[in-house]
Z-matrix of the N, CA and C atoms (Angstrom, degrees):
N
C 1 1.397
C 2 1.545 1 108.22
N 3 1.309 2 115.14 1 131.73
C 4 1.506 3 119.91 2 177.90
C 5 1.506 4 110.08 3 -74.02
N 6 1.295 5 117.08 4 165.37
C 7 1.425 6 123.32 5 178.16
C 8 1.545 7 108.04 6 -60.01
N 9 1.340 8 115.29 7 -46.84
C 10 1.516 9 120.69 8 178.80
C 11 1.493 10 110.91 9 -54.26
N 12 1.332 11 118.21 10 -47.10
C 13 1.408 12 122.70 11 -178.96
C 14 1.505 13 113.77 12 -63.86
N 15 1.366 14 113.33 13 -41.10
C 16 1.463 15 117.16 14 174.55
C 17 1.562 16 114.46 15 -64.73
N 18 1.320 17 113.53 16 -43.00
C 19 1.457 18 119.85 17 174.28
C 20 1.513 19 112.58 18 -52.97
N 21 1.342 20 112.88 19 -52.80
C 22 1.481 21 120.56 20 -178.35
C 23 1.507 22 109.34 21 -59.29
N 24 1.306 23 116.87 22 -44.36
C 25 1.449 24 120.63 23 -176.43
C 26 1.525 25 111.40 24 -62.80
N 27 1.348 26 114.21 25 -39.72
C 28 1.490 27 118.80 26 179.96
C 29 1.535 28 109.98 27 -67.59
N 30 1.354 29 114.88 28 -41.19
C 31 1.519 30 117.67 29 179.93
C 32 1.513 31 109.47 30 -69.36
N 33 1.309 32 119.42 31 -36.76
C 34 1.484 33 120.56 32 178.05
C 35 1.515 34 111.52 33 -66.97
N 36 1.320 35 115.64 34 -36.81
C 37 1.474 36 117.81 35 176.63
C 38 1.504 37 110.85 36 -62.83
N 39 1.309 38 117.54 37 -43.15
C 40 1.437 39 124.46 38 176.22
C 41 1.553 40 111.65 39 -59.24
N 42 1.304 41 115.63 40 -41.11
C 43 1.494 42 119.12 41 179.19
C 44 1.520 43 109.42 42 -69.89
N 45 1.331 44 120.42 43 -30.98
C 46 1.458 45 120.29 44 177.46
C 47 1.521 46 114.67 45 -79.20
N 48 1.354 47 114.38 46 -8.42
C 49 1.449 48 117.58 47 176.24
C 50 1.515 49 113.89 48 97.50
N 51 1.340 50 120.05 49 1.86
C 52 1.472 51 119.96 50 178.03
C 53 1.519 52 114.01 51 -124.00
N 54 1.265 53 116.01 52 22.40
C 55 1.406 54 120.01 53 178.48
C 56 1.536 55 113.43 54 -87.53
N 57 1.326 56 114.97 55 -160.17
C 58 1.479 57 119.12 56 -173.62
C 59 1.542 58 111.55 57 -70.01
N 60 1.359 59 117.21 58 -27.35
C 61 1.451 60 120.26 59 -173.69
C 62 1.522 61 110.27 60 -141.56
N 63 1.385 62 116.42 61 151.83
C 64 1.423 63 120.38 62 171.09
C 65 1.535 64 111.01 63 -71.63
N 66 1.266 65 118.27 64 153.68
C 67 1.496 66 121.55 65 -176.94
C 68 1.514 67 109.29 66 -119.30
N 69 1.349 68 116.15 67 131.60
C 70 1.423 69 119.76 68 -178.31
C 71 1.551 70 113.26 69 -86.53
N 72 1.331 71 117.97 70 -26.28
C 73 1.448 72 121.54 71 -178.67
C 74 1.582 73 106.69 72 -132.58
N 75 1.303 74 117.30 73 91.63
C 76 1.451 75 122.71 74 -177.38
C 77 1.536 76 111.22 75 -63.22
N 78 1.326 77 117.05 76 -37.04
C 79 1.484 78 118.33 77 -178.90
C 80 1.568 79 110.55 78 -67.05
N 81 1.301 80 120.25 79 -37.51
C 82 1.410 81 121.04 80 176.01
C 83 1.494 82 111.63 81 -67.37
N 84 1.308 83 118.55 82 -37.47
C 85 1.490 84 122.06 83 -179.27
C 86 1.573 85 107.82 84 -68.81
N 87 1.336 86 115.22 85 -35.61
C 88 1.490 87 118.83 86 176.39
C 89 1.536 88 109.33 87 -63.80
N 90 1.320 89 117.97 88 -37.24
C 91 1.469 90 118.46 89 179.85
C 92 1.556 91 109.09 90 -70.58
N 93 1.323 92 117.56 91 -34.73
C 94 1.464 93 121.15 92 177.57
C 95 1.526 94 106.88 93 -64.78
N 96 1.311 95 119.23 94 -46.45
C 97 1.482 96 119.26 95 179.88
C 98 1.524 97 111.30 96 -58.56
N 99 1.324 98 117.18 97 -41.95
C 100 1.477 99 118.51 98 178.82
C 101 1.522 100 110.50 99 -65.84
N 102 1.310 101 117.17 100 -39.49
C 103 1.475 102 122.76 101 178.92
C 104 1.548 103 109.03 102 -60.62
N 105 1.307 104 116.95 103 -48.40
C 106 1.456 105 119.89 104 -178.41
C 107 1.627 106 110.12 105 -67.07
N 108 1.333 107 115.28 106 -39.78
C 109 1.437 108 119.11 107 178.30
C 110 1.577 109 111.59 108 -57.54
N 111 1.335 110 115.19 109 -38.82
C 112 1.492 111 120.55 110 179.88
C 113 1.530 112 116.10 111 -75.18
N 114 1.392 113 113.66 112 -14.09
C 115 1.467 114 116.96 113 -177.93
C 116 1.520 115 109.21 114 -73.46
N 117 1.334 116 115.83 115 147.74
C 118 1.444 117 119.06 116 176.96
C 119 1.545 118 108.68 117 -74.14
N 120 1.338 119 114.61 118 153.33
C 121 1.475 120 120.69 119 -175.64
C 122 1.563 121 109.47 120 -60.83
N 123 1.314 122 115.85 121 -25.32
C 124 1.471 123 118.83 122 -174.98
C 125 1.508 124 112.56 123 -102.25
N 126 1.380 125 116.64 124 18.55
C 127 1.486 126 122.21 125 176.30
C 128 1.502 127 106.94 126 -56.73
N 129 1.342 128 117.05 127 136.49
C 130 1.468 129 120.25 128 -177.13
C 131 1.545 130 113.54 129 -58.51
N 132 1.352 131 116.37 130 -36.85
C 133 1.455 132 119.09 131 -178.66
C 134 1.552 133 109.06 132 -67.03
N 135 1.294 134 119.10 133 -42.19
C 136 1.471 135 120.89 134 -179.02
C 137 1.504 136 109.05 135 -67.94
N 138 1.352 137 116.28 136 -40.61
C 139 1.459 138 119.43 137 -178.80
C 140 1.512 139 111.21 138 -66.91
N 141 1.367 140 117.90 139 -37.65
C 142 1.488 141 121.37 140 176.80
C 143 1.545 142 111.00 141 -67.61
N 144 1.361 143 116.59 142 -41.07
C 145 1.456 144 116.22 143 177.70
C 146 1.497 145 112.08 144 -63.83
N 147 1.332 146 117.07 145 -39.94
C 148 1.410 147 119.57 146 178.31
C 149 1.512 148 112.26 147 -67.52
N 150 1.282 149 118.38 148 -38.85
C 151 1.462 150 123.58 149 176.92
C 152 1.453 151 110.53 150 -61.92
N 153 1.327 152 119.32 151 -46.93
C 154 1.518 153 121.50 152 -178.27
C 155 1.490 154 109.08 153 -64.28
N 156 1.350 155 116.39 154 -38.41
C 157 1.464 156 121.69 155 -176.75
C 158 1.526 157 113.47 156 -68.94
N 159 1.287 158 115.96 157 -29.76
C 160 1.517 159 118.12 158 -176.23
C 161 1.467 160 111.38 159 -66.93
N 162 1.310 161 118.65 160 -29.29
C 163 1.476 162 121.39 161 -178.49
C 164 1.526 163 112.61 162 -69.97
N 165 1.248 164 117.31 163 -50.61
C 166 1.563 165 122.03 164 -169.53
C 167 1.494 166 115.41 165 -140.76
N 168 1.267 167 116.77 166 -3.25
C 169 1.469 168 116.92 167 -176.18
C 170 1.540 169 111.83 168 80.16
N 171 1.343 170 116.30 169 23.32
C 172 1.450 171 123.19 170 -174.23
C 173 1.527 172 111.69 171 -66.48
N 174 1.288 173 118.85 172 -18.52
C 175 1.434 174 118.02 173 178.75
C 176 1.580 175 110.72 174 -87.60
N 177 1.320 176 115.63 175 -52.76
C 178 1.499 177 118.65 176 -176.51
C 179 1.512 178 113.51 177 -69.32
N 180 1.380 179 115.03 178 -24.58
C 181 1.457 180 118.32 179 -179.65
C 182 1.486 181 116.71 180 -104.28
N 183 1.306 182 114.41 181 16.95
C 184 1.518 183 119.76 182 -177.10
C 185 1.517 184 112.44 183 -90.41
N 186 1.322 185 114.61 184 110.55
C 187 1.536 186 119.54 185 -177.38
C 188 1.575 187 108.62 186 -62.75
N 189 1.313 188 119.60 187 -33.98
C 190 1.461 189 119.30 188 179.78
C 191 1.530 190 113.01 189 -62.17
N 192 1.335 191 115.78 190 -34.29
C 193 1.437 192 121.37 191 179.45
C 194 1.531 193 108.53 192 -76.60
N 195 1.375 194 116.32 193 -56.84
C 196 1.483 195 122.49 194 -164.76
C 197 1.562 196 109.85 195 -85.55
N 198 1.302 197 118.86 196 -21.63
C 199 1.464 198 115.85 197 179.80
C 200 1.509 199 113.98 198 -112.34
N 201 1.337 200 118.00 199 -5.53
C 202 1.470 201 121.93 200 177.05
C 203 1.496 202 111.57 201 -118.74
N 204 1.319 203 116.33 202 -59.75
C 205 1.514 204 121.28 203 -171.40
C 206 1.531 205 110.95 204 -69.38
N 207 1.299 206 118.63 205 -54.96
C 208 1.509 207 119.78 206 -176.23
C 209 1.481 208 112.15 207 -62.58
N 210 1.355 209 121.07 208 -49.78
C 211 1.458 210 120.45 209 -174.03
C 212 1.563 211 110.62 210 -64.59
N 213 1.282 212 115.57 211 -34.07
C 214 1.551 213 119.04 212 -174.75
C 215 1.474 214 110.13 213 -92.16
N 216 1.320 215 124.59 214 -2.28
C 217 1.456 216 124.41 215 -177.12
C 218 1.515 217 108.43 216 -60.10
N 219 1.324 218 111.79 217 132.00
C 220 1.506 219 117.25 218 176.59
C 221 1.533 220 110.76 219 95.82
N 222 1.334 221 117.96 220 -14.14
C 223 1.494 222 121.33 221 179.24
C 224 1.553 223 110.12 222 -75.56
N 225 1.324 224 116.98 223 -49.16
C 226 1.421 225 120.34 224 177.22
C 227 1.595 226 111.38 225 -105.90
N 228 1.304 227 115.25 226 -39.26
C 229 1.458 228 120.60 227 179.54
C 230 1.511 229 110.24 228 -136.77
N 231 1.308 230 116.63 229 142.60
C 232 1.480 231 119.68 230 178.94
C 233 1.496 232 112.25 231 -119.46
N 234 1.388 233 116.53 232 24.18
C 235 1.458 234 120.51 233 180.00
C 236 1.486 235 111.12 234 -81.64
N 237 1.356 236 118.67 235 110.04
C 238 1.454 237 121.95 236 -172.68
C 239 1.553 238 110.11 237 -66.10
N 240 1.356 239 118.72 238 -42.55
C 241 1.451 240 119.28 239 178.83
C 242 1.508 241 112.74 240 -60.76
N 243 1.353 242 115.78 241 -37.87
C 244 1.418 243 120.19 242 178.75
C 245 1.494 244 111.76 243 -67.15
N 246 1.296 245 120.30 244 -39.18
C 247 1.500 246 124.15 245 176.32
C 248 1.501 247 109.52 246 -62.48
N 249 1.360 248 120.12 247 -44.99
C 250 1.438 249 121.64 248 -179.54
C 251 1.529 250 110.15 249 -62.89
N 252 1.369 251 115.92 250 -37.73
C 253 1.511 252 116.78 251 177.10
C 254 1.482 253 111.43 252 -66.24
N 255 1.359 254 119.03 253 -39.09
C 256 1.419 255 121.79 254 179.83
C 257 1.566 256 111.93 255 -68.05
N 258 1.400 257 115.58 256 -38.20
C 259 1.492 258 119.49 257 172.72
C 260 1.530 259 112.12 258 -57.79
N 261 1.337 260 112.41 259 -45.86
C 262 1.457 261 117.40 260 179.47
C 263 1.554 262 110.62 261 -62.62
N 264 1.319 263 117.85 262 -46.51
C 265 1.477 264 120.32 263 179.91
C 266 1.543 265 109.38 264 -59.72
N 267 1.312 266 118.91 265 -42.10
C 268 1.458 267 119.61 266 -179.80
C 269 1.541 268 111.15 267 -68.11
N 270 1.327 269 116.67 268 -40.09
C 271 1.463 270 118.62 269 -179.16
C 272 1.583 271 110.22 270 -65.96
N 273 1.316 272 116.40 271 -39.83
C 274 1.466 273 121.51 272 -179.52
C 275 1.538 274 108.64 273 -68.16
N 276 1.354 275 117.13 274 -41.61
C 277 1.414 276 120.26 275 -179.41
C 278 1.533 277 110.29 276 -64.98
N 279 1.265 278 116.05 277 -41.41
C 280 1.505 279 122.44 278 175.14
C 281 1.550 280 109.82 279 -59.27
N 282 1.293 281 115.42 280 -46.26
C 283 1.441 282 119.27 281 -179.90
C 284 1.474 283 112.49 282 -62.48
N 285 1.305 284 119.94 283 -40.98
C 286 1.401 285 123.74 284 174.64
C 287 1.523 286 111.85 285 -59.88
N 288 1.298 287 116.54 286 -44.74
C 289 1.487 288 120.27 287 177.76
C 290 1.521 289 111.90 288 -58.35
N 291 1.342 290 113.73 289 -43.68
C 292 1.503 291 119.15 290 174.62
C 293 1.488 292 112.84 291 -57.16
N 294 1.341 293 117.43 292 -49.95
C 295 1.430 294 122.83 293 -179.02
C 296 1.558 295 110.35 294 -63.23
N 297 1.312 296 118.65 295 -39.68
C 298 1.454 297 119.51 296 178.47
C 299 1.498 298 111.33 297 -65.20
N 300 1.278 299 116.08 298 -40.19
C 301 1.503 300 119.92 299 -179.72
C 302 1.524 301 107.95 300 -67.25
N 303 1.305 302 122.12 301 -39.18
C 304 1.457 303 125.24 302 176.13
C 305 1.488 304 111.68 303 -62.25
N 306 1.320 305 117.62 304 -40.46
C 307 1.426 306 122.60 305 -179.94
C 308 1.513 307 113.50 306 -64.59
N 309 1.403 308 113.56 307 -41.06
C 310 1.426 309 120.47 308 176.87
C 311 1.488 310 115.52 309 -64.28
N 312 1.365 311 114.13 310 -25.53
C 313 1.458 312 121.15 311 -179.83
C 314 1.508 313 110.40 312 -84.65
N 315 1.298 314 120.95 313 -7.76
C 316 1.451 315 120.73 314 -177.85
C 317 1.519 316 108.85 315 -72.67
N 318 1.361 317 114.95 316 144.62
C 319 1.454 318 116.49 317 -177.37
C 320 1.571 319 109.20 318 -69.42
N 321 1.319 320 116.79 319 144.11
C 322 1.447 321 123.08 320 170.68
C 323 1.456 322 111.11 321 76.15
């Protein structure tokens, strides 16, 4: 399964009500799913999200993404591109935090 397919499956599960998080605006999430579905597999945002996630799972395990951004999408803003940018920012920020913590744990 490609990253895009996995991402779509997780979003669709959320839309159906049995995914990782409850959704406040199902119509907005449906628009996001359609937006992601139309993206090319080599879209830079998808490739960056996949790349960040390969290192530490910072995308799939990021509470800011899955418990704040996705559930509230469409409540204040319904811009799909903006949400993907924010998801990427959160995933990168989380990845940086993980790396900094690992560096601090290095001996000497």
